[in-house]
N, C-alpha and C positions, 0 to 999 in steps of 0.2 A: 228697487228692492228696496221696503222700507221696514225698518227692527224697532219696537219700540218694549217699553221696558212699565209693566200695569200692578200688575198684583203684588202686592210685597211679599207673603211667606211661604215659600217652594209650595207647605205640605198639606195649606186650608185659604189659599188666600184672603185671609180674616185679618189674620197678626200679621206687625209690621216687623220687617227683617230684614228682608228681600231688595227692595229695591237702595240702600247706598252703597257707594261705592265704596272696595279693596282700599284705591289709591288716597281716598282721605278720612272716611270716619270709623275705617279697623285698622289704619296702620298709619304709624307718625310720619314726619320723617327719619325718629332716630332708628327705627322700624329699617330701612332701608336702605341702611348706612352702617347702620355699628350695633344691632340686636345678633345674636346666634341664630344661627337657622331653625327653627322647632323641626323640622321636617327634611332635612337634607338626607337624613339618612331613613327615610321613608319612602320603600317599593311604589311602584305606580300600580294599577289596579289588574294582576292577572290578568288572559284571556279570556281565559274559563269562567272567571268572573263576571265579566260584559259579555259573553254568552251566555251565562244563563242567566244576566239580566233581560239583554232583549227578546231571549222566549217566552219567558214570565210574565213581560210585557203585552209580546204578541197574542200567544193565549186568554190574558186577562181587557186587552183592553175592547169596548164594543166595538163588533165589527163592519157597526154604521158609522162612522167616525168620519174613517178617512180612503181617499181612492185606492192607496197603496200602504203597504207596507213603512211604521212611521222610524226615521230616526232617532235614534236612541244614541246617544253619545254618557260616556258616563265615567268617573273620571273616584278617586277615594274619597270626596266629599257629597257630592251633589250626580241625578241624572237624569238629564233631562229629554222629555219627547216630542220630537216635533212633529205634527201629523199633518199631509196634506189635505186643503179639505176640493171639495169641485169647484169649479169657478161658478160662478152667478151664466146663465142663460136666458135672454140677452144680457152681456155685460156690457152694453151702449160701443155706440162710432169710436168712443175719443177716449183718454190714455185718462180722463178724471174720469167721466162717468163709468169706468173700468175700473180703475182704482178704490171709485167711490162702494158701489155693488164691493168691492172683496173685501174694502172694510166693516161694509157691513154682514156681509156673514162672517164673516170672524168674529166681528161681535156678537152675533148671534149663536154663531154655537160658545162663546167663551159663557155664558149668559145660562144658557140651555144645559150646557154639557159641568155646572162648578159640582153642586154636590156628588154625581158622581167621579168627577175628578177628583174631587177631594174625599171620597171612600177612595177612593184606587193608591192614592201618594200615603195613604197611614198605613193602608195594607205592606205596599212597599215599603215603604221607612222601615216600618217594623220587619219587614222580610230582611233587607239589605244595609239595614242600618243607615240608609243615606240619607238626604233631602229630595225632593220634586217638584224638576224645575218642567213648565207646560210652554208649549210653542206650537206655533202652525201655519204657513203658509198657505197663500189663495192667489191663485190669477197676479203669481212675481211679486205678495208683497209680502211681508213674512213678519210676524208677531211672536214677542217674546211676553207672558202673564204673568212667568216667574220668574227669579231670579237669586242667587248664592253668591254673596260674595264674598273671597275666605282671603286672611292675612295670609300675604307670602312675607318669611320674613329672612335676610341675610345680609351677610359681607361685602361689602365693596372697598377697592382703592381706592388713590386719590385721584387716578385716570378716568376711573367709570364716576366718579360721582363730580368733576368735573359734569362727561356727557349730562349727569341730569339738571348740573346748577348753568349749561347752557341753556336748556330745555325753557327751565321756571324763567331768566332773566329775558327769555327771545318772547313768553310768556304763550309758550307751549301749554306747557302746564303748572298748574296752580302751584305744587309741590316739589321733592323729590321725590316721592310715594308716587305722584301723580302721572311725575315723568318715567318711572320705574313703568307703570301697567302700560302710559303710553307707548316705550316701547315690544316690550310684548306681542300690544294689538300689533304695533306696522310688525314686524318679526312672521309674526302669526298672517298675515291677510298678502305678502311676499317670498313667503316659502313656502305655500300650502301644498305642492308636489316634493319636496323634499321631505317634509311632513310626514306627509299621504307615506311615503318609501320609508321612515325615517320607525314608524310606528308597526307597520306591514312586516321588517325587519326584527322587530320587537316582539313581536306578536307570534314569527318562526320560531324566534331561540323560545320560547315561554311553552308552546307548545310537544320540542325539542327535550326541553330538560321534566317534563311530567311525563316524559316515553321512557327518563333515566331509570338507572337499577333503582332498585326500591320502594317506586313510585307504582306498581303494580296493587 
């Protein structure tokens, strides 16, 4: 599976702000280790909000865009919509031919749907107060058109800073903030099942809390 990031701004695909990385452009080395976290006490997106967002997009997206219900990911800052395109038929006999056909199908969808995606993104941003990102998968190839980088600030003690410095000295990362982002990606790649169970448990807690006294 391949992933690329092309279009700059999630909302309108035209204004630049979405291709920079959080590690080097929006967060400095000092931010990674010495700045008080601005979102330490912020709460995660409520399950009810995420469900509302998904339902709205399922109802709003054109029915002929994707072959199945799109995957919609929601957090406090961003909504990412990833749909599945029909695989080209025939897609060729070799892996290279199939990959090229999928790339062409993705390119065609991206160009033909641009104005509609801009319209839908603006409506959603106004309604949900979050940036909208788009992506598609086709015949095993995934491409993200837009992404949003958000700085995350924290305080680290010396042993934790030494981990980041080791990654920088080894050439794995360019800076402490880049090393911190690398650690987050590595954790996500190797703990998918555990994170999925954790998110499921949090959703159950939110549902029970919403059913408590005084919520009716």
